[in-house]
N, C-alpha and C positions, 0 to 999 in steps of 0.2 A: 522758433516753434510757437504755435498758436495757443497751446494749453499744456497743463500738466500731462493730461492723457495722451496728447499727441506726442510729447516728448518721449514718454514711456513706451508708446507704440513704435516709435522710430527705432528703438533699440532692442525691441522684443523679437527673438528669432521666430521665424515661420517654419524652419526646418532644423533638423539636427537635434543633438541632445541638449537638454536645458537643466538648470538647477534652480530651485526656488530659494529666493532670497528673503529672510525674515527681518521684520523690524525689531531691533534689540530692546525697545521699550514696551512692545505689546505682544511680541511672538507671532504677529500676523504677517501674511505674505505681502511683500513689497512688489515683487515682479519676478520674471523669469530671466536668468542670465544664461547666455551661450556657454557651453563647455567646449572650448576650442582645443584643438590637439596640436601636436608637433607638426602635422602636415599643414594645419592652418598657419602656423607660425612661418613655415617655410614659404608658403604663398605670400604672406605679408612682407617677408624680407625680400623676396624677388620683385614685388611691386615697389618696395622702397628703393631698391638699387635702380630700377627704371626710372623712377620720378626724380631722384636726387640730382643728377647732373643738370638738368633743365633748371631746377630750383636754384642750385648754386650759381648758375650763370646769370641769374637775375640781378645779382648784386645786392649790397646792404640795403640801399634806399627802397628798392622794390619788396624785399623781403620784410623790412620794417613796416612798410605800408600794409602788407597783408596781415601782419600781427595786430596793427591798429584796427583793421576790420574785424579781426577775430575777436578783439576786445569789445567792439561794438555788438558783435553777435552774442557774446556772453551776457552782455548788459540787457539785450533785448529779451533774453530767456532767464534772467537772473532769478525771478521768483520761483519759476518752475524748476530750475536747478536746485535752488535752496530747499525746496519742499522735498525733492527726491533725496538729497543729501541728508536731510533731517530724518527721514524715514529709514534709510538704509544704514547710516552711521550712528544715528541716535542723537546727535547733537541738537539742541534747540535752535529754532529759527532766530531768536533774539540773543542779545549779548554778543560776546566775541565768538560766535559760532557759525551756523549755516549761512546766513546772509552776509556775515562778515567774510567767510571763506570765499564765497562766490565773488564778492566785491574785490577781494584780494587777487583773484585770478585775473580779473580784468586790469587791476592796477599793475600787476607783474608783467602782463603782456605789454602794456604801455610803456612801462619803465625799460623794459628789455628793448623794445623798438627804439627808445629815445637815447639809449646809452652809446656814446660815440666810441668807435674803435678804429682809429686811423693807423696807417703804418708808422712805425716808430723808427726815426733815424738814429742809428746806434754810433756810427762814425761818419763824419764828413769833414775831412781835413784838407781837402783840395787834391789829395792823391787818391784816397780810398773813400768810397761811400757804401755804407752797409745799412740796409734796412731790415726791420723785422716785420713780417707779414704774418697773418693767420689764415690758413687754407681750410676748407671744410674737411671733416674726418671721413664722412660718407654716410653710413647708417649708424645711428645711435640706438641702443637698447635702453629703456627707461623701466625700472621695476619699482613699483610704489607701495606705500603702506596703506593701512586702513584707518589711521587716525585723522589725517587731513588729506583725503584721497584726491580731491579736486586741486587744492592749492599746491601740494607737493608735486603732482603731475605737471602743473604749469611751471613750477620751478625747474623742472627737468626738460620739458619740451620747448618752452619759449626761447631759451638761449640756444638750444640745439637747432631749432628752425632758423633763428636769426643768423647763425653762422654758416647756413647753407647745407645743413644735414637733413636727411630724412629720419623719422623716428618710429620705432615699433615699441609699444607700450605693453607691459605685462601688469595689470593691476592686481591688488590683493584679492584673494578668493572671497574675502569678507565683504568688500565693497566694489564689486565690478560695475554695478549699474551706474554709480556716480561718475566713473571714469569713462564709461561708454557714452553716456549722455554728454558730457563736456566735450569729448572728441567729436561727437556727432554735430554739435553746434559749431565748434571751430572749423570743422571741415567744410562748413558752407563757404568758407573764405580761402580754402587751400586746394591746390591741385590734387587729383585723385592719386591715391597710393603713397602720398608723402607721409601721412600720419595714420597709423593703424593700431587699434587696440586688440590684443589677443588675450581673451579672458579664458585662461587655462589654469592648469594645476602646477604642481612643483616640477613636473617633467618639462613643461613649457619653459618655466624660469631657468631650469638647469641648461636647457638647450640653448636658450638666449644668451646665457653667460659664456657658453663655450663656442658659439657659431662663428665659423671663420669669416663671414660677411658682416659681422658686427664689429665696428671699430672702436667703440666705446660703450661702457655699461655705466649708467647712473643708478645708484640704489640708495634708498632710504629705508632703514629697518634695523633688525637686530644685529648685534656684533657677530653672533653665531653664523647667521646667514651671510653676512658680509665677508666672513672668512672663507665661506664655501664658494662664494663668487670669486674671491681672489684666486683660490685654487683652480676653479674651472676656467678662468681667463688666462691662465699662465701659458698654455701651449700656443695661443695666438697673440701674446703680448699686447692685450687690450689696454687701452687707456681706461682708467677707473676714477669715478668720483663716488665716495662712500660716506654717507651720513648715517652713522650707526648709533648704538644705544648711548644713553647719557644717564648720569645720576647726579644732576646738578646740585651744587651746594650754594647756600646763600649764607652770608655772615652779616649779622647785625652788630655794628660797632657800639661801644658804650655810650657814645654821644647821640645815638639815634632818638627819634621821637616816635614811640610806639604807636600812638594814635594816628599820627600823620602817615606812617608807612603801612598800617594794617591792611588797607584795601589792596595796595600794591602787591603786598606779600601774598594775599589771597589769590589774586589773579595770576600772579607768577607761578603759583603752585597748582591752581585749580582750573586754569583755562582748558576748555575741551574736557572737563571733568578729569583733570590730571593726565589725559592721554596724549601727551606731547613730549617728544624727545628732549627738547630744551626747557622743559618745565622745571620749576624749583622743586626738588624732591628731598633735600635735606636742609633743614634750617638751624644754623648755629647762632645762639643768642647769648650775650654776655650775662654773667650772674646778676649784675646790678639792675637790669631791666628785664630779666627773664619772665618773671610773673606778670609784669605789665604787658609784655608782648603777647604772652599766652592769652590773657584776658582780652585784649583788644582784637586779636585775630579770631577768637572764638566768637566775639560779638558780630563781627563781619560775616563769618562763615555761617552762623546760625540763621542768618536772614536771607541767604541766597536760595531761592526756590528751585527744587529739582523735580523733574517729572517728564512727561511725554513731550517730545520736541515740538509738536505742532501746536502745543498750547503756548500762546504768546506770553504768558506770564513766566514761563521757566527760563532759567539761564544755565542750569546743569541738567545733564541727561544720564543715561544709563552707560555702563561699560558697553563697549561695542560688541563683545563676544563673551560667552561663558568661560572660556579658558582664562581670559584677562580678569574676570570677576573672581575666579578661584585663586589666582595669584594674589590679588589684593586681599581677600579674606584670609588666606594662609599667613600673609605677612602681619597683618593686624592681630591675628590670634597669637603669633609668636611674640609680638610685643606685649600683649595682654598677659600671657603666660609668664613672661619675664618680670612682671611687676610694674610695667610702664603704666602711666596715668592716662586714661582715655578722657580727654577734655570735651570731646564731641563726637558723636557717631559710633562707628564700630558695632552697629546692631542692625544688619540688614533684616528686612521683613521677608521671611520665606514665603508668605502667602501672596506677594505681589508678582504679577507677570513681569517679564523682562529681566534685565541685568542690572538692576539698581542697587548700587552700594552707597550708603549715606556718606556725606561729607565728614571726614574723620581727622581729628587732630589728636596727636599723641605726644604727651610731655614726659619728662623724667625717664629718658630712654637712653641706653647706653650706645656708644658709637659703633660697636660691633654687633648690635642687634640686626637680624635679617632685614627688618623694616628700613634700617638705614644703609646697610651694606649692599642690599639688592635693589634693583630699580623696580619700583612698585608699579609705575605706569597706570595710576588710578587715583581716586579721590582720597587719599590718606597721607598726611604730612607728619613726619617725625620732627620734633623740636628738641635740640640737643643744647645742654648748658656748656659754656666754656668759661675759663677764668682769665686767660690771656689771649691776645691776638695770635701769638706765636702757635699756641695750642689750636686755635680754630683753623689757622691756615694749614697746619700739619694735618688735621683730621679731614679738611676739605680735599687736600691733594693725595690722600692715602689710597684712593681707589685707582683702578686701571683704566678709567674712563674720564674724559674731559671735554665734553661738548660745550657746555656753558657754565657760568657761575655769576654771582652778584654780591655786591657789597652795598649795605645800607647804612647811611651816616649823614649828619648835617655838616660835615667837614669834607668839601670835595677833594682836598689835597690828601688828607688821610685816606679817604676811600680809594683814590687812585694808587696810592703807595701799596695798599693791601692788594687791590686788583692786579697789580704788576707781579705779585707773588703767587698768584693762583695758576694752576696748570690747567687752562681751559682755552678753547678756541675764541670764545667771546666771554667778556666779563662786562656786566651791565652795572651801572651805579644807580641805586635808588629805583630799580625796575628789574624785571627778569623776563627774558624770552622775546622781547620786542625785536622783530626783524624788519629789515628795510631793503627794498630791491636795489638800492644804490650802495649798500654796505656789505662787503664780503662776509660770508658765514661758512664755517667749517669746524671740524673738531680736532682735538688733540688726543694723543695716546690712543686707546682702542675705540674711541668714538669716531674713528675714520679719518680719511684724508681727502684733500682736494677742496677747493673753494667754490662756492655758489655765489650768485648775485653780482651785479655791478660789472666793471670792466674785467675784473678777475674771473668772474663766472663766465663771461663771453670767451675769454682766452682758454678756458678749460674745455671748451667745445670746438676748439680748432687745433690744427696741427702748425706749430710754429715753423716758419721757413725764413732763413736769412737770404736776402738778395744782395750779393757783394759785387759791386762793380759800377 
């Protein structure tokens, strides 16, 4: 695309119903999104079914080459995509935000193209030879969230395309423009009909989940919606990959260095202004260094600028929507009412436009307080004292979700011992939420099932087939 205006014009409907998308930082219009219908979904699925066999027949090498060309296309339009993402989602251009997210899209496309997946010989004893192959599923439905709309869409569509599938994407109603623009750029390098974005409401999502021509659904979002997709998919026995809600715990061991870990703790909790499924959302700190961790973390947090995303100085932005703002405000007020100590923030300015909630740290809070027990998904971190590691592990494991967790320590052996006791799909040591396209990622308990990324992520987008003989 030649410019931001050209990119926006390429996805602006000229006919049909539209909906105005507002910037969550300024309440001003970003653009017009199409309001697609179930009929539009049916047309997209029909086109995908027609395009998929030819795409599958190309083989891994040709499909990988197309993904590499798509990565090049994303990089050519990177600044325009980042600006649109910043305006629609709210995240700043700088820091681990809009430019970072667009860069991750290109990186995941390249990594997915480069990941080998050769047939696996299971038995070859001179009499029997059995090989494991993975065949395309057909048409994959991808339902994405509003927090990382471009990056998570790539997490879904890149492996699906690499494995020979067609994809129909249903973006969040809060951030459709970002996904439409990303797909428009990628489609410069893909056959027509292979990848389509259907920007509709809940009726479109529900039909996608139950549609008999959809062989798999990939979903990132709330546990409640994930359960609804499970029910909708049952009659057609769809394959599912579900990355659902998390309320990730971090445990700071007694030997940790508070000053050394403070910035890592901050970004673990407040990346994307806390709007990340695998963000650090509950921090357990040993009595012996509790106050020092609170002090050092407050110093870091107080110096992180928040504001309109197009301002190059900012690294934190608004909550993407007012509903999420209200959830954060309710949970912080519940903490305040319980007598918890507000170290920083907790005082949004009602006179400001947009959905800005200040960076908030809350100390001396009980483990059963709503700010701890419920997923806040915003810029408010509760810090809970503990006296023994057994107590911290028990509290960390007490909830019915288990997407990620972290352990912070100067002793790698001790940290890994604690990590092995935590009920989470990924446990990071001295960091939190760092994902890598080569390393499988998925949740435990009600944080979902199925793996993404790497070889395991590719396998999840194929149908295993044994060839025996």
